[in-house]
C-alpha positions as CSV (number, residue, x, y, z in Angstrom):
1,M,141.1,131.9,100.4
2,D,144.4,134.0,100.7
3,M,143.7,137.5,100.6
4,P,146.3,140.2,99.0
5,V,147.6,142.5,101.9
6,T,150.3,144.6,100.3
7,S,152.2,144.8,96.9
8,S,154.8,147.1,95.5
9,A,156.9,146.8,92.1
10,R,159.1,144.1,93.7
11,V,157.5,142.5,96.8
12,T,154.1,141.2,97.2
13,C,152.7,140.1,100.4
14,R,149.5,138.3,101.4
15,D,147.7,136.4,104.2
16,A,147.8,132.7,103.9
17,S,146.7,129.7,105.8
18,W,147.7,125.9,106.0
19,P,145.2,123.5,107.4
20,L,146.8,120.7,109.6
21,S,145.0,117.6,110.6
22,Q,144.3,119.1,114.1
23,L,144.2,122.7,113.7
24,T,145.1,125.6,110.9
25,L,148.1,127.7,110.8
26,V,147.8,131.2,109.6
27,G,150.6,133.6,108.5
28,M,151.9,135.5,105.8
29,S,153.9,134.8,102.5
30,W,156.0,137.4,100.5
31,S,157.2,136.9,96.8
32,S,159.1,138.8,94.6
33,P,159.5,138.7,90.8
34,A,163.2,138.9,91.3
35,A,163.3,135.5,92.8
36,A,164.8,132.6,90.8
37,V,162.7,130.1,89.5
38,P,162.6,127.2,90.5
39,S,163.1,128.3,94.0
40,R,162.9,126.6,97.3
41,P,160.4,127.9,100.4
42,L,161.9,129.9,103.2
43,V,159.8,129.3,106.4
44,L,160.1,131.9,109.0
45,L,159.1,130.8,113.0
46,H,158.6,133.6,115.4
47,G,159.3,133.6,119.3
48,W,157.1,132.4,121.9
49,L,153.9,135.1,122.5
50,D,155.0,137.0,119.0
51,N,153.5,136.3,115.7
52,C,154.4,136.1,112.2
53,L,154.7,140.0,111.8
54,S,157.9,139.7,114.0
55,F,159.6,139.2,110.5
56,T,157.8,142.1,109.1
57,R,161.0,143.9,108.3
58,L,163.1,141.0,107.7
59,A,161.0,139.0,105.0
60,P,160.9,141.7,102.5
61,E,164.6,141.6,102.4
62,L,164.6,137.8,101.8
63,A,162.0,137.3,99.1
64,S,164.5,137.8,96.1
65,L,165.6,134.4,97.5
66,G,162.4,132.6,96.8
67,P,159.0,132.4,98.3
68,V,159.0,133.5,102.2
69,H,156.3,132.3,104.6
70,A,156.2,133.4,108.1
71,I,153.9,131.3,110.4
72,D,151.8,132.1,113.3
73,M,152.6,129.1,115.4
74,A,149.7,127.3,117.3
75,G,148.2,129.3,119.9
76,H,149.8,132.6,118.7
77,G,148.6,135.3,116.2
78,H,145.6,134.0,114.2
79,S,146.4,130.4,114.0
80,G,144.5,127.9,115.9
81,H,144.5,126.9,119.5
82,R,145.3,123.4,120.8
83,S,142.1,121.5,121.6
84,P,140.7,121.5,125.2
85,G,143.0,119.5,127.5
86,Q,146.0,119.8,125.4
87,S,149.0,121.6,126.3
88,Y,151.7,123.5,124.4
89,W,154.6,120.9,124.2
90,L,157.6,121.9,122.6
91,M,157.6,118.6,120.7
92,D,154.1,119.4,119.2
93,Y,155.4,122.6,117.6
94,V,157.8,120.3,116.0
95,S,155.4,118.0,114.9
96,D,153.3,121.0,113.4
97,L,156.3,122.1,111.2
98,A,157.0,118.6,110.0
99,E,153.1,118.3,109.1
100,L,153.3,121.7,107.4
101,L,156.3,120.8,105.4
102,E,155.2,117.3,104.4
103,H,151.8,118.4,102.6
104,P,150.2,122.1,102.7
105,L,153.6,123.8,102.0
106,C,155.8,121.3,100.5
107,P,153.9,118.7,99.0
108,G,156.9,117.3,96.9
109,A,158.8,114.3,99.1
110,D,161.9,115.5,98.2
111,D,161.6,119.2,98.6
112,R,164.0,120.8,100.8
113,V,163.3,124.3,102.6
114,D,165.6,126.9,104.2
115,L,164.4,127.6,108.0
116,V,164.9,130.6,110.0
117,G,163.5,130.7,113.5
118,H,163.8,133.5,116.2
119,S,164.1,132.5,120.1
120,L,161.1,129.6,120.5
121,G,160.9,129.6,116.5
122,G,164.9,128.8,116.4
123,I,164.6,125.8,119.0
124,V,161.6,124.6,117.0
125,A,163.6,124.8,113.6
126,G,166.7,123.2,115.1
127,L,164.9,120.2,116.4
128,Y,163.4,119.8,113.2
129,A,166.7,119.9,111.4
130,A,168.1,117.4,113.9
131,A,165.2,114.8,113.3
132,F,164.9,115.3,109.5
133,P,168.1,116.6,108.2
134,E,167.2,115.6,104.8
135,R,164.6,118.1,104.7
136,V,166.4,121.1,105.5
137,R,168.9,122.9,103.3
138,R,170.1,125.8,105.7
139,L,169.0,126.5,109.1
140,V,169.4,130.0,110.6
141,M,168.8,130.6,114.5
142,I,168.3,134.2,115.6
143,D,169.5,134.7,119.2
144,S,168.3,131.1,119.8
145,L,170.7,128.2,120.5
146,G,168.8,125.1,121.7
147,A,165.9,124.7,124.3
148,I,165.8,126.1,127.8
149,S,166.8,123.3,129.9
150,R,166.2,122.1,133.6
151,P,168.4,119.9,136.0
152,L,167.3,116.3,136.4
153,E,166.2,117.1,140.3
154,D,164.0,119.6,139.0
155,T,161.8,117.0,136.9
156,V,159.1,116.5,139.8
157,P,158.9,120.1,141.1
158,Q,158.4,121.2,137.5
159,L,155.6,118.6,137.2
160,R,153.8,119.8,140.2
161,R,153.9,123.4,139.2
162,A,152.7,122.5,135.8
163,I,149.6,120.4,137.0
164,G,148.9,123.2,139.8
165,K,148.6,125.8,137.3
166,R,146.4,123.7,134.6
167,L,143.9,122.7,137.8
168,R,143.9,126.4,138.8
169,G,143.5,127.6,135.1
170,S,144.5,131.0,133.6
171,G,142.4,133.4,135.4
172,R,140.4,136.5,133.9
173,A,141.5,137.9,130.7
174,V,142.9,141.5,131.1
175,V,140.8,144.1,128.9
176,Y,143.0,147.1,127.5
177,P,140.8,150.2,126.3
178,D,142.9,150.4,123.2
179,I,145.8,149.0,121.2
180,T,148.3,151.4,122.4
181,T,147.8,150.7,125.8
182,A,148.2,147.0,125.1
183,A,151.5,147.6,123.0
184,K,152.7,149.5,126.6
185,A,152.1,146.3,128.6
186,R,154.2,144.6,125.9
187,E,157.0,146.8,125.9
188,G,158.4,145.4,129.1
189,G,159.5,142.2,130.2
190,V,162.0,139.6,129.8
191,S,162.6,140.6,126.1
192,P,161.7,144.4,125.9
193,L,160.7,146.2,122.8
194,S,160.6,149.6,121.7
195,H,157.0,151.3,121.4
196,E,157.2,151.1,117.5
197,A,158.0,147.2,117.6
198,A,155.4,146.6,120.1
199,L,153.0,148.4,117.9
200,T,153.7,146.2,115.0
201,L,153.3,142.8,117.0
202,V,150.7,143.4,119.4
203,P,147.5,144.2,117.0
204,R,147.7,140.7,115.5
205,N,147.7,139.3,119.1
206,L,144.7,141.0,120.1
207,K,140.9,140.7,119.4
208,P,138.1,143.3,120.3
209,V,135.5,142.7,122.9
210,E,132.8,145.3,124.1
211,R,135.1,147.5,126.5
212,G,138.3,147.2,124.4
213,F,140.6,144.5,123.4
214,V,142.0,141.3,125.2
215,W,145.0,138.9,124.1
216,R,143.8,136.6,121.2
217,T,146.9,134.4,122.2
218,D,145.9,131.1,123.8
219,P,146.6,131.7,127.8
220,R,147.7,128.2,128.0
221,L,150.9,129.4,126.3
222,R,151.8,130.8,129.7
223,H,151.4,127.7,131.7
224,P,154.5,125.9,132.7
225,S,155.7,122.7,130.9
226,P,155.2,119.4,132.6
227,L,158.5,118.4,131.4
228,M,161.5,120.2,130.5
229,M,164.4,118.9,128.9
230,T,167.8,118.3,130.6
231,E,170.9,119.9,129.3
232,D,172.4,116.6,128.0
233,Q,169.1,115.9,126.2
234,V,169.4,119.6,124.4
235,R,173.4,118.9,123.9
236,A,172.2,115.8,122.0
237,T,170.0,117.4,119.8
238,L,172.3,120.3,118.7
239,A,175.0,117.5,117.9
240,A,172.5,115.8,115.9
241,I,172.2,118.8,113.5
242,T,174.2,118.5,110.2
243,T,172.6,121.3,108.2
244,P,174.8,124.3,107.4
245,T,173.4,126.5,110.4
246,L,174.0,130.2,111.1
247,L,173.5,131.5,114.6
248,V,172.9,135.4,114.6
249,Q,173.6,136.5,118.3
250,A,172.3,140.0,119.3
251,A,174.9,141.8,121.3
252,N,172.1,142.6,124.0
253,G,170.2,139.5,123.6
254,L,169.1,136.9,125.7
255,L,172.1,134.4,124.7
256,A,174.6,137.3,125.9
257,S,173.9,136.7,129.5
258,R,174.0,132.7,129.2
259,G,177.1,130.7,129.9
260,Q,176.1,127.7,127.8
261,L,176.8,129.4,124.8
262,V,180.3,128.6,123.8
263,E,179.7,124.9,125.0
264,R,176.3,124.5,123.1
265,A,177.9,126.3,119.9
266,G,180.7,123.8,119.8
267,L,178.3,120.9,119.2
268,I,176.8,121.8,115.9
269,R,179.4,120.5,113.3
270,D,178.5,123.2,110.6
271,L,178.0,126.3,112.5
272,S,178.8,130.0,111.6
273,V,178.2,132.6,114.1
274,I,177.8,136.4,113.7
275,E,177.1,139.1,116.5
276,V,174.7,141.9,115.3
277,P,174.0,145.0,117.4
278,G,170.6,145.3,119.4
279,G,168.4,143.2,121.6
280,H,166.6,139.9,121.6
281,H,164.5,141.2,118.6
282,C,167.3,142.4,116.7
283,H,165.4,141.0,113.4
284,L,162.5,143.6,114.2
285,D,163.6,146.4,116.4
286,G,166.1,149.0,115.7
287,D,168.8,148.8,112.9
288,T,167.7,145.4,111.5
289,A,170.2,145.7,108.1
290,P,172.9,143.6,109.7
291,V,170.5,140.9,110.3
292,A,169.0,141.1,107.0
293,R,172.5,141.1,105.2
294,A,173.7,138.1,107.5
295,V,170.9,136.1,106.7
296,S,170.6,137.0,102.9
297,R,174.3,136.3,102.5
298,F,174.2,132.7,104.4
299,L,170.9,131.8,102.3
300,E,172.5,132.8,99.2
301,Q,175.1,130.1,99.3
302,P,174.4,126.9,97.3
C-alpha cells in the first residue's frame, strides 16, 4: 500500500510501488491540486547508483503539470534486485520502463507520457523514446546524450573483464558507522556532490546492519557490462528519436568534457539545448532553479 510521506497546501508526495513480472519497482509520486485534469504522467529516471530522491528538488516544481513519478530503477534505492545469475544490462532497464508504462503506471494503450532522465536515466529514456515514439510526448535528458560507447576492437577485452569480475564476485561490503560517513564517501568520485546533496541521496541507498550501515544498492551494478554499444549503434538510436527533446547541459557536467556532444546532438531531429550552471547533478545540487524553469517551460508546450 502507498503511504503518504509529505504534504503541503499545493504539493503532496507519497511512496509508491509498481510490480513488474520479475521484480517490483519502488519510488515516489508527487501531485498538485493545481494540475490540469486530465493530465499526462511525468516519469523521472535517475542516474547510475542514485535513486528517486535525485529529483526531490525538481519534482515538486513539475507537479503542477500533472502526476510526477520518480522511479528507483532496478538494483537501486528500494526497488528489487535482478535475480541471481542476471546482470544489469542497459537494455533491461529499457524493458523495465516499457513494462512499467504498459501496465502498472499507464494501463491505457494510447496513453503517452513525458520522460525526464538524468545521466543513465536519460540514456534509458532516450532508448525507449527511439523504440516507442508513439508512447512519448516529450523527452528531457539532463547532462545525458546517448550511451557510453566502446570501439569495436574493445569487444573481446570488455567481455573478458566482465566475466572475470562476475567470477570473482563483489567482495565484502563496507560497513559505515553512520549515514554522515557514508555521505562523505559519496561526495567524491566521477560526479562529485556537495555534502548536502549527498545527505539527500545516500540514506535511501543504505540499509542498517549490526555495526552501522551498508549499501542497499546491488553490488552487481558496479560490474562491467559484458557488451557495450559501439558509437555507430549509439548514433543510430539518437537518430531514431522523433520525439521533441530537450537536452539540459550542465556547464561543469560530464558532457562538457566529451567531444562527441556536437556530433551526437546533430542527430536528433527535434532537439533544443540549454546550458545551465552547475555540475553533473545540476537538478539536485546548488541552484536548481534554472533547470526547473527550463524543464517546466519545455513540458508546458502542447
